[in-house]
C-alpha positions in Angstrom: 0.3 -0.2 -0.1 1.6 3.5 -0.9 1.9 6.0 2.0 -0.8 8.2 0.1 -3.4 4.7 0.1 -2.1 4.2 4.1 -4.3 6.8 5.6 -8.3 5.5 5.8 -11.6 6.7 6.7 -12.7 4.7 10.3 -16.0 3.3 7.7 -13.6 2.2 5.0 -11.7 0.4 8.2 -15.5 -1.1 9.3 -15.9 -2.3 5.8 -12.9 -4.2 4.7 -11.3 -5.1 8.2 -10.1 -8.5 7.5 -8.8 -7.4 4.3 -7.0 -4.4 5.9 -5.3 -6.8 8.2 -3.7 -9.4 6.5 -2.6 -6.6 3.4 -1.3 -4.8 6.9 0.6 -7.8 8.5 2.2 -9.2 4.8 3.4 -5.6 4.3 4.8 -5.0 8.0 3.1 -1.1 7.4 1.1 1.2 8.9 -2.4 2.8 8.8 -3.8 6.0 9.5 -7.1 5.8 10.2 -9.3 9.1 10.3 -13.0 10.1 11.8 -14.7 13.1 10.7 -11.9 13.8 8.0 -9.3 13.9 11.5 -7.1 11.6 11.7 -7.3 9.7 15.2 -5.3 6.3 15.7 -2.8 4.2 14.1 -2.9 0.5 13.1 0.2 -1.8 12.5 1.7 -4.8 12.4 2.9 -6.4 15.8 6.0 -7.2 14.3 6.6 -3.2 13.7 5.3 -2.1 17.0 7.6 -4.2 18.5 10.3 -2.8 16.6 9.3 1.0 16.7 9.9 0.3 20.2 12.7 -0.8 20.5 13.9 1.7 18.4 12.7 4.0 20.7 14.3 2.4 24.0 17.0 2.3 22.2 17.3 6.6 21.4 16.2 6.9 25.0 19.3 4.9 26.4 21.4 7.6 23.8 19.9 10.9 25.0 20.7 9.5 28.3 24.1 8.8 27.7 24.6 11.7 26.0 23.3 13.9 28.8 25.6 11.8 31.5 28.6 13.1 28.9 27.4 16.5 28.9 27.2 16.4 33.3 31.0 15.3 33.4 29.1 11.7 34.8 31.3 9.4 33.2 34.5 7.7 33.1 36.7 6.1 30.7 36.1 2.5 29.4 39.1 0.5 31.1 38.3 2.5 33.8 34.1 1.6 33.9 35.7 -2.2 33.3 38.1 -2.7 36.0 35.4 -1.3 38.5 33.7 -3.8 36.8 35.6 -6.6 37.6 36.4 -5.6 41.2 32.2 -5.3 42.1 32.4 -9.5 40.4 35.2 -10.2 42.3 33.7 -8.8 45.8 30.5 -10.7 44.7 31.6 -13.8 43.9 33.4 -13.5 48.1 30.6 -13.4 49.6 
């Protein structure tokens, strides 16, 4: 389905739900559903939704990392690994 065809009114969704769900699933696409001419909901196949959520999680981690760097809350990788080794050694002794 072309992007221009991925916007449908709710009446079309109601009348063609099975057909649309099959197409959405097969092509891992997104459908925008309108009501009274206004976009109201987005319908995606579950794989596309999962990939989107994973991408958002990665972007959040990158943003937090950037904030930490700007705030000076970081240490060189070698030092971080040394700290981890020490924590593991201490944990094993307990």
